[in-house]
C-alpha positions as CSV (number, residue, x, y, z in Angstrom):
1,M,78.0,-32.1,12.7
2,K,79.4,-35.0,10.8
3,N,78.3,-37.4,13.5
4,L,74.8,-35.9,13.5
5,E,74.6,-36.4,9.7
6,L,75.6,-40.1,10.1
7,I,73.0,-40.6,12.9
8,L,70.3,-39.0,10.8
9,E,71.2,-41.0,7.7
10,K,71.0,-44.2,9.8
11,I,67.6,-43.3,11.3
12,S,66.4,-42.4,7.8
13,G,67.6,-45.7,6.4
14,L,65.7,-47.6,9.1
15,I,62.5,-45.6,8.7
16,W,62.5,-45.7,4.9
17,G,63.6,-49.3,4.6
18,N,61.5,-52.1,3.3
19,F,59.0,-51.9,6.2
20,L,57.7,-48.4,5.3
21,I,57.8,-48.9,1.6
22,L,55.9,-52.2,1.9
23,G,53.5,-50.5,4.2
24,L,52.8,-47.7,1.7
25,L,52.3,-50.3,-1.1
26,G,50.1,-52.4,1.2
27,I,47.8,-49.5,2.1
28,G,47.4,-48.7,-1.6
29,L,46.5,-52.2,-2.4
30,F,44.1,-52.3,0.6
31,F,42.2,-49.2,-0.7
32,T,42.3,-50.5,-4.2
33,I,40.3,-53.5,-3.0
34,L,38.1,-51.6,-0.6
35,T,37.0,-49.0,-3.2
36,K,36.6,-51.7,-5.9
37,G,39.5,-50.3,-8.0
38,I,38.7,-46.6,-7.7
39,Q,41.7,-45.7,-9.8
40,F,40.2,-47.7,-12.7
41,R,36.5,-47.2,-12.4
42,G,36.8,-43.7,-11.2
43,F,39.3,-42.4,-13.7
44,P,36.9,-41.6,-16.6
45,L,34.7,-39.7,-14.1
46,A,37.7,-37.8,-12.8
47,I,38.5,-36.6,-16.3
48,K,34.9,-35.5,-16.6
49,E,35.0,-33.6,-13.3
50,L,38.3,-32.0,-14.3
51,I,36.9,-30.6,-17.5
52,A,33.8,-29.4,-15.7
53,S,35.9,-27.6,-13.1
54,I,38.2,-25.9,-15.7
55,Q,35.0,-24.7,-17.5
56,G,33.7,-23.4,-14.2
57,K,30.5,-25.6,-14.3
58,N,30.8,-27.0,-10.8
59,H,32.1,-24.0,-8.9
60,E,28.7,-23.3,-7.3
61,R,28.4,-26.9,-6.2
62,G,29.0,-27.3,-2.5
63,E,31.3,-25.3,-0.1
64,G,35.0,-24.5,-0.1
65,T,37.6,-21.9,-0.9
66,L,39.2,-23.0,-4.2
67,S,37.8,-24.6,-7.3
68,S,38.5,-28.3,-7.6
69,F,41.0,-27.5,-10.5
70,Q,42.7,-24.8,-8.4
71,A,43.0,-27.3,-5.5
72,L,44.5,-29.9,-7.9
73,C,47.0,-27.5,-9.3
74,T,48.0,-26.4,-5.8
75,A,48.5,-30.0,-4.8
76,L,50.5,-30.7,-8.0
77,S,52.8,-27.7,-7.0
78,S,53.7,-29.7,-3.9
79,C,54.5,-33.1,-5.4
80,V,55.7,-32.0,-8.9
81,G,59.3,-30.8,-8.3
82,N,62.9,-31.4,-9.2
83,G,62.5,-34.9,-7.8
84,N,60.6,-35.7,-11.0
85,I,63.8,-34.8,-12.9
86,V,66.8,-35.5,-10.7
87,G,65.2,-38.2,-8.6
88,V,64.0,-40.3,-11.5
89,G,67.5,-40.3,-13.1
90,T,69.0,-41.4,-9.8
91,A,66.4,-44.2,-9.5
92,I,67.3,-45.5,-13.0
93,A,71.0,-45.3,-12.2
94,S,70.5,-47.3,-9.0
95,G,67.8,-49.8,-10.0
96,G,68.2,-50.0,-13.8
97,P,65.5,-49.5,-16.5
98,G,63.2,-51.9,-14.6
99,A,62.8,-49.3,-11.8
100,V,60.6,-47.4,-14.2
101,F,58.1,-50.3,-14.3
102,W,57.9,-50.5,-10.5
103,M,57.6,-46.7,-10.4
104,W,54.4,-47.1,-12.5
105,I,53.1,-49.8,-10.1
106,A,53.7,-47.4,-7.2
107,G,51.8,-44.8,-9.1
108,V,48.8,-47.0,-9.7
109,V,48.4,-48.2,-6.1
110,G,49.3,-44.7,-4.9
111,M,46.2,-43.4,-6.7
112,A,43.9,-45.3,-4.3
113,T,45.9,-44.1,-1.2
114,K,45.7,-40.5,-2.3
115,Y,42.0,-40.8,-3.0
116,A,41.4,-42.2,0.5
117,E,43.4,-39.3,2.1
118,I,41.4,-36.6,0.3
119,V,38.1,-38.2,1.2
120,L,39.0,-38.1,4.9
121,G,40.4,-34.6,4.5
122,I,37.0,-33.3,3.2
123,I,35.0,-35.3,5.7
124,Y,36.8,-33.7,8.7
125,R,37.8,-30.3,7.3
126,E,36.8,-27.1,9.2
127,K,36.0,-23.5,8.4
128,S,38.7,-21.3,9.9
129,E,38.3,-17.9,11.5
130,D,39.1,-16.1,8.2
131,G,36.4,-18.0,6.3
132,T,38.7,-20.4,4.4
133,Y,38.4,-24.2,4.7
134,V,41.3,-26.2,6.2
135,G,41.9,-29.9,6.8
136,G,44.5,-32.6,6.8
137,P,45.7,-35.6,8.8
138,M,45.8,-33.5,12.0
139,Y,42.1,-32.9,11.7
140,Y,41.1,-36.6,11.1
141,L,43.5,-37.8,13.8
142,S,41.9,-35.3,16.2
143,K,38.2,-35.5,15.3
144,G,38.0,-38.9,13.8
145,L,40.2,-40.9,16.2
146,K,40.3,-38.4,19.2
147,L,44.1,-38.5,19.2
148,K,44.6,-34.8,19.9
149,K,48.2,-35.1,21.1
150,I,49.3,-37.1,18.1
151,A,47.4,-34.7,15.8
152,F,49.3,-31.8,17.4
153,L,52.6,-33.6,17.0
154,F,51.8,-34.4,13.4
155,A,51.0,-30.7,12.7
156,L,54.3,-29.7,14.4
157,L,56.3,-32.2,12.3
158,M,54.6,-31.1,9.1
159,F,55.5,-27.5,10.0
160,L,59.1,-28.3,10.5
161,Q,59.2,-30.5,7.4
162,I,57.8,-27.7,5.2
163,C,60.3,-25.2,6.6
164,G,63.1,-27.5,5.6
165,G,61.4,-28.1,2.2
166,A,61.3,-24.3,1.6
167,L,65.0,-24.1,2.3
168,I,65.8,-27.0,0.0
169,Q,63.7,-25.9,-2.9
170,S,64.9,-22.3,-2.7
171,N,68.5,-23.6,-2.8
172,A,67.6,-25.6,-5.9
173,V,66.3,-22.5,-7.6
174,S,69.4,-20.5,-6.7
175,I,71.7,-23.3,-8.0
176,V,70.0,-23.5,-11.4
177,M,69.9,-19.7,-11.7
178,K,73.6,-19.6,-11.1
179,D,74.6,-22.5,-13.3
180,V,72.3,-21.8,-16.2
181,F,71.6,-18.0,-16.1
182,D,74.7,-16.9,-14.1
183,I,72.6,-15.0,-11.6
184,K,74.0,-14.6,-8.1
185,P,72.3,-16.6,-5.3
186,L,71.6,-13.5,-3.2
187,T,69.9,-11.8,-6.1
188,T,67.8,-14.9,-6.7
189,G,66.9,-15.2,-3.0
190,I,65.8,-11.6,-2.7
191,S,63.8,-11.7,-6.0
192,M,62.2,-14.9,-5.0
193,S,61.2,-13.7,-1.6
194,I,59.5,-10.6,-3.1
195,V,57.5,-12.7,-5.6
196,I,56.6,-15.2,-2.9
197,F,55.3,-12.4,-0.6
198,L,53.2,-10.8,-3.3
199,I,51.5,-14.2,-3.8
200,V,51.1,-15.4,-0.3
201,A,49.9,-11.9,0.9
202,G,46.7,-12.6,-1.0
203,G,46.2,-15.9,0.9
204,V,45.1,-19.2,-0.4
205,R,42.8,-17.8,-3.0
206,R,45.6,-15.9,-4.7
207,L,47.8,-19.0,-4.4
208,G,45.1,-21.0,-6.1
209,K,44.8,-18.5,-9.0
210,V,48.6,-18.5,-9.5
211,A,48.8,-22.3,-9.3
212,E,46.1,-22.8,-11.9
213,K,48.2,-20.7,-14.4
214,L,51.7,-21.8,-13.3
215,I,51.3,-25.6,-13.1
216,P,49.9,-26.2,-16.6
217,F,52.5,-23.7,-18.1
218,M,55.5,-25.3,-16.4
219,T,54.3,-28.8,-17.2
220,M,53.8,-28.0,-20.9
221,I,57.3,-26.5,-21.2
222,Y,58.9,-29.7,-19.8
223,F,56.5,-32.0,-21.6
224,F,57.1,-30.6,-25.1
225,G,60.8,-30.2,-24.5
226,G,60.9,-33.8,-23.5
227,L,58.9,-35.0,-26.4
228,V,61.4,-33.3,-28.8
229,I,64.3,-35.3,-27.2
230,I,62.3,-38.6,-27.4
231,F,61.3,-37.9,-31.0
232,L,64.9,-37.3,-32.0
233,H,65.8,-40.7,-30.5
234,I,62.6,-42.4,-31.6
235,N,64.5,-45.4,-33.0
236,H,65.7,-46.2,-29.5
237,L,62.2,-46.2,-28.0
238,P,61.2,-49.9,-28.8
239,H,64.4,-51.1,-27.2
240,V,63.9,-48.9,-24.2
241,I,60.4,-50.2,-23.6
242,M,61.6,-53.8,-23.9
243,S,64.5,-53.1,-21.5
244,I,62.1,-51.6,-18.9
245,L,59.9,-54.7,-19.0
246,E,62.7,-57.2,-19.1
247,S,64.7,-55.5,-16.3
248,A,61.7,-55.3,-14.1
249,F,61.6,-59.1,-13.6
250,R,65.2,-60.0,-14.1
251,T,66.1,-62.3,-11.2
252,E,69.8,-62.0,-11.5
253,A,72.0,-58.8,-11.6
254,V,73.5,-58.1,-15.0
255,G,77.2,-58.5,-14.8
256,G,76.9,-59.7,-11.2
257,G,78.0,-58.0,-8.1
258,I,76.8,-54.8,-6.5
259,L,76.8,-52.8,-9.7
260,G,74.3,-55.2,-11.4
261,Y,70.6,-54.5,-11.9
262,G,68.4,-57.2,-10.4
263,I,64.7,-57.3,-9.6
264,K,65.3,-56.5,-5.9
265,R,67.1,-53.2,-6.8
266,A,64.5,-52.4,-9.5
267,V,61.6,-52.8,-7.1
268,R,63.4,-50.9,-4.3
269,Y,64.3,-47.9,-6.2
270,G,61.4,-47.8,-8.5
271,V,58.7,-48.1,-5.8
272,A,60.6,-45.7,-3.5
273,R,60.9,-43.1,-6.3
274,G,57.3,-43.4,-7.3
275,L,55.9,-43.1,-3.7
276,Y,58.3,-40.3,-2.8
277,S,57.4,-38.4,-5.9
278,N,53.6,-38.6,-5.8
279,E,53.5,-38.3,-1.9
280,A,50.7,-40.8,-1.6
281,G,50.4,-41.6,2.1
282,E,52.4,-38.7,3.3
283,G,49.5,-36.5,4.3
284,S,50.0,-33.6,2.0
285,A,47.1,-34.2,-0.3
286,P,44.3,-33.9,2.3
287,V,45.7,-30.5,3.4
288,L,45.7,-29.1,-0.1
289,H,42.4,-30.6,-1.4
290,S,40.5,-29.8,1.8
291,A,40.1,-26.2,0.5
292,A,38.2,-27.3,-2.6
293,I,34.7,-26.4,-3.4
294,T,32.8,-29.7,-3.5
295,D,29.5,-31.2,-2.6
296,H,30.9,-34.7,-1.7
297,P,34.2,-35.9,-0.3
298,A,34.6,-38.7,-2.9
299,R,34.0,-36.2,-5.8
300,Q,37.1,-34.3,-4.7
301,G,38.9,-37.6,-4.0
302,L,38.8,-38.3,-7.8
303,F,41.1,-35.4,-8.3
304,G,43.7,-37.3,-6.3
305,L,43.7,-39.9,-9.0
306,L,44.6,-37.3,-11.5
307,E,47.3,-35.8,-9.2
308,V,49.2,-39.1,-9.0
309,F,48.6,-39.8,-12.7
310,I,50.1,-36.5,-13.8
311,D,53.0,-36.7,-11.4
312,T,54.1,-40.3,-11.8
313,V,52.6,-41.7,-14.9
314,I,53.2,-38.7,-17.1
315,I,56.0,-36.5,-15.7
316,C,58.2,-39.2,-14.1
317,S,57.6,-41.4,-17.2
318,L,58.6,-38.6,-19.5
319,T,61.9,-38.1,-17.5
320,S,62.5,-41.9,-17.7
321,F,62.2,-41.9,-21.5
322,I,64.4,-38.8,-21.8
323,V,67.1,-40.5,-19.8
324,L,66.9,-43.9,-21.5
325,T,66.3,-42.9,-25.2
326,S,69.0,-40.2,-25.1
327,G,71.7,-42.7,-23.9
328,V,73.0,-40.4,-21.1
329,I,72.8,-43.3,-18.7
330,E,75.8,-44.8,-20.6
331,Q,77.9,-41.7,-20.0
332,D,80.2,-41.3,-17.0
333,I,78.3,-38.5,-15.4
334,S,76.3,-38.0,-12.2
335,P,72.6,-39.2,-12.4
336,A,71.7,-35.8,-11.1
337,V,72.6,-34.2,-14.4
338,Y,71.2,-36.9,-16.7
339,V,68.3,-34.8,-17.9
340,I,70.2,-31.6,-18.1
341,T,72.8,-33.3,-20.2
342,A,70.1,-34.9,-22.5
343,F,68.6,-31.4,-23.1
344,G,72.0,-29.8,-23.6
345,N,73.1,-32.3,-26.1
346,I,70.2,-31.4,-28.5
347,H,70.9,-27.7,-28.8
348,P,72.3,-25.0,-26.4
349,I,68.8,-23.4,-26.2
350,F,67.4,-26.6,-24.7
351,R,69.7,-26.0,-21.7
352,Y,67.7,-22.9,-21.0
353,I,64.4,-24.8,-21.4
354,I,65.4,-27.4,-18.8
355,G,66.7,-24.6,-16.6
356,I,63.4,-22.7,-16.7
357,S,61.5,-26.0,-16.0
358,M,63.6,-26.8,-13.0
359,V,63.2,-23.3,-11.6
360,L,59.4,-23.3,-12.0
361,F,59.2,-26.8,-10.6
362,A,61.1,-25.8,-7.4
363,F,59.4,-22.4,-7.1
364,S,55.9,-23.9,-7.3
365,T,56.9,-26.3,-4.5
366,V,58.0,-23.4,-2.4
367,L,54.6,-21.8,-2.8
368,S,52.8,-24.9,-1.6
369,Q,55.1,-25.1,1.4
370,W,53.7,-21.8,2.6
371,Y,50.2,-23.1,2.6
372,F,51.2,-26.2,4.6
373,G,52.7,-23.9,7.2
374,N,49.6,-21.7,7.2
375,V,47.3,-24.6,7.8
376,T,49.5,-26.3,10.5
377,L,49.9,-23.0,12.4
378,T,46.1,-22.4,12.1
379,Y,45.5,-25.9,13.7
380,M,48.1,-25.5,16.4
381,F,47.3,-21.9,17.3
382,N,44.9,-19.7,15.2
383,S,44.6,-18.0,11.9
384,R,46.1,-14.7,13.3
385,V,49.4,-16.5,14.2
386,A,49.3,-18.3,10.8
387,N,49.0,-15.0,9.1
388,L,52.3,-13.8,10.5
389,F,54.1,-16.8,9.0
390,K,54.2,-15.2,5.5
391,Y,56.8,-12.7,6.8
392,V,59.0,-15.4,8.2
393,F,58.5,-17.6,5.2
394,C,59.9,-15.0,2.7
395,C,63.1,-15.0,4.8
396,L,63.4,-18.8,4.3
397,A,63.8,-18.2,0.5
398,I,66.8,-16.0,1.0
399,A,68.3,-18.3,3.6
400,G,67.9,-21.3,1.4
401,S,69.5,-19.6,-1.6
402,L,72.6,-19.0,0.4
403,S,72.9,-22.2,2.4
404,S,74.4,-25.7,2.1
405,L,71.6,-28.0,3.1
406,K,72.9,-31.6,3.4
407,I,71.8,-31.9,7.0
408,V,68.4,-30.4,6.2
409,W,67.8,-33.2,3.6
410,D,68.5,-35.8,6.3
411,F,66.1,-34.1,8.8
412,Q,63.5,-34.0,6.1
413,D,63.6,-37.7,5.5
414,V,63.4,-38.5,9.2
415,I,60.5,-36.2,9.9
416,L,58.6,-37.3,6.8
417,G,58.9,-41.0,7.9
418,F,57.5,-40.1,11.3
419,M,54.6,-38.3,9.6
420,V,53.7,-41.2,7.3
421,I,53.2,-43.8,10.1
422,P,50.3,-42.1,12.0
423,N,48.7,-41.0,8.7
424,I,48.5,-44.5,7.2
425,V,47.3,-45.9,10.6
426,A,44.5,-43.3,10.6
427,L,43.6,-44.2,7.1
428,L,43.2,-47.8,8.1
429,L,41.2,-47.1,11.2
430,L,38.9,-44.8,9.4
431,S,38.6,-46.9,6.3
432,K,34.9,-47.7,6.9
433,Q,34.1,-44.0,6.4
434,I,36.0,-44.0,3.1
435,K,34.2,-47.0,1.8
436,T,30.8,-45.6,2.9
437,A,31.5,-42.2,1.2
438,T,32.7,-44.0,-2.0
439,D,29.6,-46.2,-2.2
440,E,27.3,-43.2,-1.5
441,F,29.0,-41.2,-4.2
442,F,28.6,-43.7,-6.9
443,I,25.0,-44.2,-6.1
444,K,24.7,-40.4,-6.3
445,V,26.4,-40.3,-9.7
446,R,24.1,-43.0,-11.1
447,K,21.1,-41.0,-10.0
448,E,22.6,-37.8,-11.6
449,Q,23.0,-39.7,-14.9
């Protein structure tokens, strides 16, 4: 088992080395240029579309299963997780404050990538046997590029990846419930499986209704709790901002040696954290957004800009300022508990606030994993087979709560790397359709005005 872990770690290191990170940055820059800076010129319109969707003004426009806002919340449930809390702290510990700046850069270019993915997802989506709309990289690989075998392999890899993800996130919930609330893992696992079943039994429509309530609620809990911490250390904020900017371009490691923070480490850990968190280029966004009710692929693509903005620019940045203003980075503790320590140092009740946040973040991700499994099984087999998955999926919550998952993490990274490659290749090969859809949409918008 130990040898297998070492092999997987080596493969993961090769896949997620500079080549793939540069590839993801490059694809984001490519679509930034191709779409004439969609993340900048399209952002005000994205806000307008979000408000309209929340108010229910555009639900009747076009076809689909979920409102655009529900699709956005469901997508956020996938990428907003404990990685936004634990992962950011680890990136700062490894790359220094400058990693935060490069995380922002990854977020900005990632907006264009996620927009492109969603546009293709809508273009090639299909209506399944049960009347719901499904889509994703397997659909545009198969229909757009006629690569049916690679599309099937992608779907299989995504299915395996989400099963591992469900185990990991369920494990995270059980750990927090035990440490913060002293609830036994088995009790957590059984309770979670029951709640999951009650939600997924209602299909994607019930998932969308839960997501549109849960995601804003959990985000606000963490957001306001974090603001309190930052406000209590507000005198440190100017220094923190300066250290982020200075460290981002520091050419030499502070103090020298492997423990120093130089620009290379800041870029590596900041970009990697940003891309891993917002999932731009991984193929998750087109699966989730393909269910949206919309009259044009580019209109729903705008919600991808908001998805990355909320995940990376808001939530990851909030975590960064919590860690840096509170001074926990100077303490001799694991980066994994930076945020928990920062909350706990304010008042004991804040330990419960961060505990609730971490549970909701992980649980919402588990819910999105079911939908990925449902869509991939629908593609590989049919909706009847996919419908049976909800019974198996609930068991994963119990298994994850009771397991040690180091090897699952390693498998996750390897599988995810193999998924990214065909997805970004497909984006490049089908980029002409993305550009055409974008140009057509902005002409349409000008006529509407």
